[in-house]
N, C-alpha and C positions, 0 to 999 in steps of 0.2 A: 489826670496823670501828668499833664504838663505843669500844672501849678505845684504839685508835689515835687516834681523834678527840679523846678526852679527854686522852691523853698529849700530843698535838700542841698542844692548846689550853693545857695547863699549861706546856709549854715556851715557847710564845709569850708567855704572861702573865709568866713569870719573866724572859724576855728583855726584855719591855717595861719592867719595873721597872729592870733593870740596864743594858741597852744604851744607853738615851738619855743616860745620865750622861756618858759619855766625850766625845761630840761637844759637848755643851752646856758641859761643864766646860772643854774645850779653848778654846771661844769666850771664856770669861771669865778663863782663866788667863793670868798674865803669864809670858813666856818666861824672864825672869831669876829667877823664883821657885825657890828650892831645893826639892828633892824631900822633904826631911825634915819640914818643918812640917806639911804635910797629913797625913802618916802619924802624926805626934804628935797631931793633932787628932782622928783617927779613933776612938780609944778613948773620947773624951768624947761622941761622937755619941749613944750609946744613952741617956744621961741627959737628952737634950733631949726635951721633951714637945711634941707637935704636936697642934693642935686638929683636930677632925673636919672643920672647914671647910678647914684647910690640907691635910689628906690628900685630901679630895675634889678640891680644886684641883690637887693633885699628880697624881692619877689622870687628871683632865681634860687637864692639860698633857702627861702621858706619852702619852696617846692621840694628841694633836696632833703630838708629836715623832715618834712611830712612823709617822704618816701621811707626814710630811716625809721620814723616812728611806726609807720604801718608795718614795716618788716619785722619789727621787734614786738609789737603788741600781741600777736598770736603766740609767739614764743613765751613771752612773759606770763600770759594768761594760762599757758599749758603747764607751767612749773608750779608745784605746790609748796615747796620749801621756801621760806622767806630769804634764806641765803642765796638760793638759786635765782630768785626774782631780782634781788639786789644786784647780783653779778651781771645779769642781763641788762638791768637799768643802767648800770655804770658803763657797760659796753656801748649801749645805745647813746648815752650822753657823749661819749668820746667820738663816736661816729657822726653824731649831729654836729658837734663842734668842728670836726674835720670837714664835714660837708660845707659848713659855712665858710671856713678858712680857704677851702679849695675853690670857692666861687670867686670868679674874677671881680676885683674891686670891692670885696667884702671881707670883714673880719668879725670875730665874735662880739667885740665891744661895739662896733658900729651897728651890727645886727641888733643887739640888745637896745642900743640907743634909739634906733628907728622904731623898734617894736614898742618901747615904752612911750615914745612920742606919739605913735599911732593910737595907743590906748588913751592918752590924755587929750589928743587933738582930733575931734571928729572929722574935720576937713581932711587931714592927712590920712586918717583911717579910710575914708571914702575913696581917696585917690589910690591908695594901695589896693583896696578891694576892686576898684575898676580895673586896675592893671592885672590883677589876678583873674578877673572875669574874662578879660580879653585873651588871656593865655589858656584858660580852662578848655579842655577838649569838650566837644559836644557830648552831652549826656545821652543815656539810652532813650530819653523821651523823643529825641530827634530821629531815632532809628525807626520808630513806629509810625511816623507821619507819612 
């Protein structure tokens, strides 16, 4: 039980770092933007240094984005019409972007830069995961001990 709980928590933490990026990036991306420039920018991401304050703000924002995602997932799954799903997805994207912008010391562009850098730089990714693990509430496995 303890191993499953730790594995699940690690999976959730990894998803928390990576998953919020796509919806928030979709919110800020322009439809006419070609796909190649972001790919070209990705190799430069690891050379960017982020302050401890920026990483802390990123972790705070990621937690808020995850809360918005969880709030909307059941609603989106419950809707059958594609138009209804799309409307909820758009609302969720706006709320996720708002959550990032409302986080002290964070904006959507910086959030996306840190997320992209974390995907390209395993050391930065581990640092962020460690920060998330420090903040993660104790899981149910600790309640049964």
